[in-house]
C-alpha positions, 0 to 999 in steps of 0.5 A, a space after each residue: 676670858 675667852 673670845 668668841 662669836 655666835 653666828 648662824 651657820 648658813 649665813 656666816 659660812 665660817 667652815 672654810 675660814 676655820 680650815 684655813 686658820 688651822 692650815 696656816 698654823 700647820 694644825 690638823 682638825 679633829 671633829 667629834 660627832 655623834 656616832 649615829 651619823 655613820 651608823 644610822 644616816 642615809 646613804 649620803 651620810 654613810 659615805 661622808 662619815 665612813 673611813 673609806 670616804 677619805 676620813 681617818 678615824 682616830 685610834 679611839 673612835 668610840 667615846 661616851 658622853 653622859 650628861 644630866 641634861 640629855 635624857 636616855 643613854 649616854 651619847 656615843 661619839 666618834 672622832 673623825 679627822 678630815 683630810 680635805 677642806 671639802 670634807 670638813 665643810 660637808 661634815 660641818 654642814 651635816 652637823 648644823 642642818 635640821 637633823 644635826 648632831 651636837 659636834 665639836 671641831 678642835 685643832 689636833 692633836 688633842 686628847 679625847 678627854 679634853 674634847 668630851 670635857 668641852 662638849 659637856 661644858 657646852 651642854 651645861 651652858 646651853 640652856 642659859 644661852 638658849 634663853 638669850 637666843 629666844 629673847 633676841 631672835 624668837 620673841 623680841 624683834 631683831 631690831 632690838 639688837 641695835 638698842 643701846 642697852 643690852 637686855 638680859 645676860 649676854 652670851 659672852 658672859 655665859 660662854 666665857 665659863 667654857 675653859 679653852 686650854 688649847 687655841 680654839 674650839 668650834 661647836 655645832 648643833 647646839 641650842 635650837 639645832 635646826 636654826 644652825 647656830 654655831 659657836 667659835 671660841 678662841 684664846 686669841 681675839 685675832 682668831 675671831 677677827 680672822 673669820 670676818 675679813 674686811 668688807 669689800 662692799 662698795 656701800 659701807 654699812 650704816 652701823 656695826 650692828 648692820 654689818 654683823 647682821 648681814 654676816 649672820 653674827 648674833 654676838 661677838 666679843 
């Protein structure tokens, strides 16, 4: 079983910590995002995703993902390799904003086929996960997260169906994309803990649920 955390991107802000995790292991990061971000984005987006902006495009920059859950033509993806933390954070912000792109960041080098497999598997479990998110945040009051008995199927069980062959995977722009829900999965529990360093707050949280809530965490396992 993998370990993971589902969180609100704008509150948890995990991008810099994920970059630091990769750098501490001498890993590069490859980000797979929809090609339309460069071709059809605004001027700022075009500069952000263009190779001239300090982002190296891989040898196979154009990939296609065909999923029965996505209507229309197969989604066209490109692989980007940001060379600075600032670029990586900006790209993640773009992928998790209102006009987002279902995207995936992985420690490189990883075969493109592996990235497409992970994107496809996330799309398959996305609908199940969305039911849980609706129950927890859009229908049931947030305070019910703190009740003793879990309601419905936990995200941990749903997302554990995604097989992580390498060390970690970071998904952006899935579920209700405008809410900025992101998912970080890893084979090592210590990677999940590294995203949430010990609190320096002078007043300790009342419960673990309060601590997680303040950091934008929906579920952690």
